[in-house]
Structure formats: C-alpha cells, structure tokens
C-alpha positions in Angstrom: -7.2 -272.4 179.6 -6.1 -275.8 179.0 -4.8 -278.2 176.4 -8.4 -279.0 175.5 -9.7 -275.6 174.7 -6.7 -273.8 173.3 -5.2 -274.2 169.7 -2.1 -274.0 167.7 -1.8 -273.7 164.0 0.1 -275.3 161.1 2.6 -272.9 159.4 2.1 -274.6 156.0 -1.6 -275.0 155.5 -3.0 -272.9 158.4 -5.0 -275.7 160.0 -5.6 -275.4 163.6 -5.8 -278.2 166.3 -6.1 -278.3 170.0 -3.0 -278.3 171.9 -3.7 -281.8 173.1 -3.8 -283.1 169.6 -0.5 -281.3 168.8 1.2 -282.9 171.7 -0.3 -286.2 170.5 1.6 -285.6 167.1 4.9 -284.6 168.6 7.7 -286.8 167.4 10.9 -285.0 168.4 12.3 -282.5 171.1 15.3 -280.4 171.9 15.4 -280.7 175.7 18.1 -278.2 176.2 16.0 -275.5 174.3 12.5 -276.6 175.4 11.4 -277.0 171.8 9.2 -279.9 170.3 8.2 -280.9 166.7 4.7 -282.2 165.6 3.3 -283.3 162.3 0.2 -281.4 161.2 -2.9 -283.5 161.3 -4.1 -282.0 158.0 -1.1 -281.9 155.7 1.6 -283.6 157.6 3.7 -280.6 157.6 6.4 -280.2 160.5 5.8 -277.5 163.1 7.7 -276.5 166.2 6.5 -275.3 169.7 8.3 -274.0 172.7 6.9 -275.6 175.8 7.5 -274.0 179.3 5.9 -274.4 182.6 2.4 -272.6 182.2 2.7 -271.9 178.5 3.3 -273.1 174.9 4.5 -271.0 172.0 4.0 -271.4 168.2 6.9 -270.3 166.1 9.7 -271.4 163.9 13.5 -272.0 164.1 16.1 -269.6 162.7 19.6 -270.9 162.4 21.7 -267.7 162.1 24.1 -267.0 163.9 22.9 -269.9 166.2 19.7 -271.9 166.6 17.0 -269.8 168.0 13.1 -270.0 168.2 11.0 -267.2 166.9 7.8 -266.9 168.7 4.7 -266.0 166.7 2.2 -266.6 169.6 2.2 -267.8 173.1 -0.7 -269.3 174.8 -0.9 -269.5 178.6 -2.0 -272.9 179.9 -3.2 -273.8 183.6 -1.6 -276.6 185.3 0.9 -277.2 182.4 4.2 -278.7 183.6 7.4 -279.5 181.7 10.5 -281.4 182.7 13.5 -281.7 180.3 15.9 -284.4 180.5 18.8 -285.7 178.5 16.6 -288.1 176.5 13.5 -285.9 175.9 10.7 -283.8 177.4 7.9 -284.9 179.7 4.7 -282.9 179.6 2.0 -283.2 182.3 -1.4 -281.3 182.5 -4.9 -282.3 183.7 -4.7 -286.1 183.8 -2.6 -286.3 180.6 1.1 -287.3 180.1 3.3 -287.2 177.2 7.0 -287.9 176.6 8.5 -286.6 173.5 11.9 -288.1 172.8 15.0 -286.1 172.0 15.7 -285.8 168.3 18.4 -288.4 167.3 21.9 -286.8 167.5 20.6 -284.0 169.8 20.5 -281.6 166.8 
C-alpha cells in the first residue's frame, strides 16, 4: 500500500482523493502533534490528517480539554517516513517528498 493507491476522504463533501493528492494540498502542520491540514480538491473544505512513520490517519480535532486528534480511520503505508521539525513536517515516500510548514503561530 502506498500514497498512490490509498485514499482519504473529505469530512465535508465525502469526496475521496489519493493520499498523494491530499499531501499535495496540505497547507499547514502542527509538528509537535504530527498533524497536517489539507484543502479538499472538490469543495475546498479543510481536513486534517495525522501522519506517522508507516501510516496516515483521517480524523478531526477536538479541543476539550486540550487539543487532540480523534481518529476515524488509519491507513498503513509502505515506505512512508515523517520527520517533524520546529518549522514543519517533512514527508518522504517512494520518490516523492513534501514539506508542510507549521501553522503560523504554532496553534
């Protein structure tokens, strides 16, 4: 399983896109939590993913009593590597690379 043959969905319109397209559409990250946000390619809704070595998870943020990520579905991915830094998250898989910058203000 890889980013080209696995899919994640939009929580607003239920449109599905391959993981690679979701990573292409990422615009913000929370490196200390391994969370990223992407815009749906269909409706422009904002969706969040948790990225970990070997897996990506669909879900949503819950803010009480502290921010946490509620996982709806986890997808295992072969050769999927994450590196979190103060300024964002780097993702590496196959021959593809992404850098998703930290959300301004770190919130």
